[in-house]
N, C-alpha and C positions, 0 to 999 in steps of 0.2 A: 477342135470340137468335132464329134462324128455327125454327118448329116442326117436329118430327121427322115424317116421312112415316110413316103406319100402314097396316097391312092394311086398315083401313076405308076409308082414303082411295083406296087401289087398287081395293078393291071397288065405292066409289061412281063412280069413273072408268069402269071396264069394266062396270058394272051387272050384278056378281056377288055372290053371297054372300061375307063375310068367311071362312067355313068353307072354301069353295072355294079362294079366294086363299092361305090358310093352308096347305092340302094341297098346292097346286101348288108353292109355294115350299120345301116340305119334301119335295118330288118323290114325293107319294102316288102308288102305281099305279092309284088309281081315277081320276085325272085324266088326261084324254088328252094327248098330246104337243103339239097344237097350241094348246090352251089354255095349257098349262105355258109354251110359249115366248111367248104373248102377254102373261101374266101376269108372266114374267120381264123382257120388254122394258119394259113399262110400270113395273114396280118401279125398274128401272135408270134409265129417263127421270125419275121422280120424286124420285130420290135416296134409295129406300127402303134402309135399313139393319137387319138382323135383330138384334132385341134378344136376343144370346145370354146376357146377363147375366141377364135376367128368366126365360128359358128355363132357364138353369142353376139358378137359385134352385128352381124347381119340380122340378127332377129331383135338387136336393141334390149337384149334381155339377158343377164349374166347368170341368173339364178343365184346369186349370193345376197346375203343381208349383213350389213355392217353393224356391229355392236360395239358401243363404247362405254365403258364402266369405270368407276373411280379405281377400284383395286380388285385384283383376282384372287386375292388371300383371304377372303371371307367366307365363312359358311353360308351366309344368306346370299351372295352373290353367286356361288357356286351353285346353290339351288335354283336360283334364276336362271341362270347359264343352261343347267340341265333341262329346265322346262323350255325354253327356247330351243334347244338342240332338239328335244323330243317332236316338237311341232315341224320345226324346219326339215328334219330328215323325212317326216311322213310325206311332206310336201314336194320333196325332191329339191329342196333349198339347202345351200351351204354358208355355214356362218363365218364371217371374218371379225375376230374379236381382239380389242385392243384396250388398254387401261391408261388412263390419265394420269394415274399416281397422285390424284388430288390436286393436279396443276392445270389451270385454265390454258397455258401456254401449249402443254403436251395435249390437252384436249384439243386445241385449235389443229395442231399438227396432225392429230389423229383423224379430224374431221376432214382435212384437205387430201390426206391418204386415201379415205373411204371415197371420196368423191372422185379423185382420179382412178380409182379401183373399179369405178363405174358400178356400184353396188345399186340394186334395186331398190333398196329401201334401208333406213337407218334407225337403230334403237338406241336410246342415250340415256344413261343417268350420270348426271353432270359432277364435276368436281367441288370440292368445298369453297373455291374461290371464284367460280363462275358466276357472273353477275348480267352479263349481256349474251343474246343469242345470234348475234350478227354472223359468227362463223358456221352457222347452219342455214343461213340464207341462201346459199348456193344450191342447197338442195330442193328448197320450197321454189327457188325461181326456176329450176329444171323439172319441176314437177316430180321429183323423187320423194315419196311418203316419209315423213319424219314422225317418230313416236317417243316421247319421254315416259320413263318409268321410275318409280321410287322417288329420287330426287330429280324434280322437276322444274321447268321454266313455262312460264307464262308465253304462248306463242299462240298467234292468231291462226296458224295453219297446221296445227298438230294435236294430235290426241295425248292426254297424259293418263297413265295408269298408275294409282297409288290405293293407300288404305286411307281410313278416315283418322288421321293422325291425332287431331284434336280429341277427337271420342277416345281413341286409345290412351292418349296421355291422361284423359279425365279418368278413365276406369282404374289405371294403375293408381294415381294418386288417391281416388276415392277409396280404393280397396284398404291403403295403408291407413287412411283416416278412419275408417271403419274398424279397423284393427286396433284403434286407440291412439295412434300417433297424432301429436299435436304440433310438431314441428317437422315438416317434411322437407328434405333437402332434395334439391333437382340438379342431377349432372348431365349436362347435355352438350351437343356438338354446335357447330356453327350455325348461327342464327340467320345467315343468309339462305339456309336451305330450307325449303318447305318442310322437310320431314322433322327437323328440329323446333323451328319456330312454331309449327302446329302443335307438337307435343307441348311445348312450353304454354301454349294457350289453353290446352286442356287440363294442365297443371294448374294455372291461375284460376280457371273457372271451378275447378274442383273445391279449391281454397275457399272461394267466394261462396259457394254453395253450402260448405259446411261451416261458415262463420269464423274460418280462419284468416289472419292478416297475411298478406304477401309481403315477404322480406328479401330484398337484394342479396343480401348477405347469404341467403339459402340457395341460391342459383349459381352454379359454376359453369362456365362456358369453357369447353376443352376439346382436345382432338379424339377423345373416346379411346386412346391408346391404353396399353397395359400401364404404363408410367402415369398416365392421367388419373387411373384408378388409385396407385400408391399416392400421388399428390392430394387426391381428394380425401383419402384416409388420413393422411397426415394433418391435413388443413382442420379435418373434423375434430381430431384430438386438441387443436389448439384453441378451439372456439369455447369462450365463456358459458354459452348455452348451446350446446351441442345438440344436433338433432335426434329425434327418435325413430325417425322413418327416412328412408332413402329411395329415390326413384331415379335410376340411371338408364339413359336411352340406348344402351348397348350392353349386351350380356358379358362380352369380353372384358369391357372395363368395369361392369358391376362385380364379376368374380374377382378381379385384381383387387379391388377396393375392399370388397369383402374379406378376403383372405387377409390383407394388411390388417384390418381391424380387428379380426380374431387374433392375428398375432400379438396384437397391442392388449390383449386381454378383454376384448368386448363381446358379450354373448349376443349371437345372432338367432333368433330375433328379439330377444328379451331386452337387449339394450338399445338396439337399433335394427328395424326391419328393413328388408331390403326387396325391392322389384326391378327386374332388368328388363330389356327389350330385344326382340327377334326370335327367342325359342332355339338358341344355338345348341348343339349337342352337350356342350359342357354345363348347360344350366341344369341337366338332370343326373349329372354325375358329381357335382361338386357338393361339399357337405357343410351347411345344409342344402338340399336342393333349392333352386332359385326359382321363385315366383317370376314369371315373365309374360310377355305379350307374343303371342304365336303370330308371325308374320308369314303370310302364304307365299313364300319366295317362288317355289315350283310352279304354283298357280299363276303368279305374276308373270313369269317368264312365257308360260304356255299362252297366255290371254295376248300378251304383247306381240308375241310371233304371229299368231292367229290372226290377230286384228289387222297386222301388217300385210299379211299375206291375202287375207280377204280383199283388202283394199287393192293389191296387185292383180287381183283376179275378178276386180268389177263388183264385188259382193258387199263392199262396205266404203264409206268415204271417211277417210281419218283427217283429211285436210281441211277440216272444219273445226271450231274450237268445241271441244268435248274432253269430259273426263269419266274414265271409268273407276270405280270404288269397289275394291276387294274387301272382304269380310277380314277382320282380326279378332282374336279372342284372348282374354286374360286368362293364364294358366296359373292357378294358385298352387304353390308348392311349400316347403317348410321354412325358407328364409323369412316370410312375411306372417306368418301364423302366430300371433301374440296371444297369450291369454288374457283375455277381456272379460 
């Protein structure tokens, strides 16, 4: 392997002191512009690379933020990451991004890697099967700020950023009931996760407020995949008393279910009205267009990154129990507009 060029090599080439070279490369005002230009040109010619790792170790700051997400292949998560990237770049921070692939074992490994990479802070949306938070204790014990977003864990030394999922679930269900639906089915994800548990709470509360009975057979817990949508559609067709309304907590799964129901001859929304969740791009191009809950992914990413950076800069303390709630909105489209 070719030897790395150092400031000492540049100093020898130009017959200058290493201190002068170092100051020039760091744009020190004591070095005149001509000398800076000469040193910069020589450094480029010799293939010099600044050793930011060593510099950061001296400062005990790496200017990197770790991010752990369940999956990278979702529109929602890509918008969250776009928001984080925007804020981080503006503040001269880099992101190290990893995915747990919905596995707590991989999440634990990711957390260890982030810790050993000396990230300045960690942003986390937890996996389906994560129940405990011990694998994040090393960060808290070391004073490294920890922030959960979307899928969160209760932790006494971190901030959580969420929407009011119970309110969003209530509004989605209430909308279907107001359209004339009397048997609303709810297809959701792992109820260990706050997002799905809270949306189910909202669903139940809406039924109660409108005088409708809750029925276990009208709730399906799935992984919200394309296949889960097909299974939900198949199940609906076998029910003796099928639903006339359907609230699915993920647009991707909702579209899959809706397409299968249409192929089976059901009319949407006449036979069954459908509401999804997340406001993915597919919701506005499917036929009929899908009523959904707008989830402010990019805003969530921006707020998460800015809160962490504010903490690192001493402008905010996120290592106390705190929750930031962002606004969501029901977007009504054709899939739920029954003639009542």
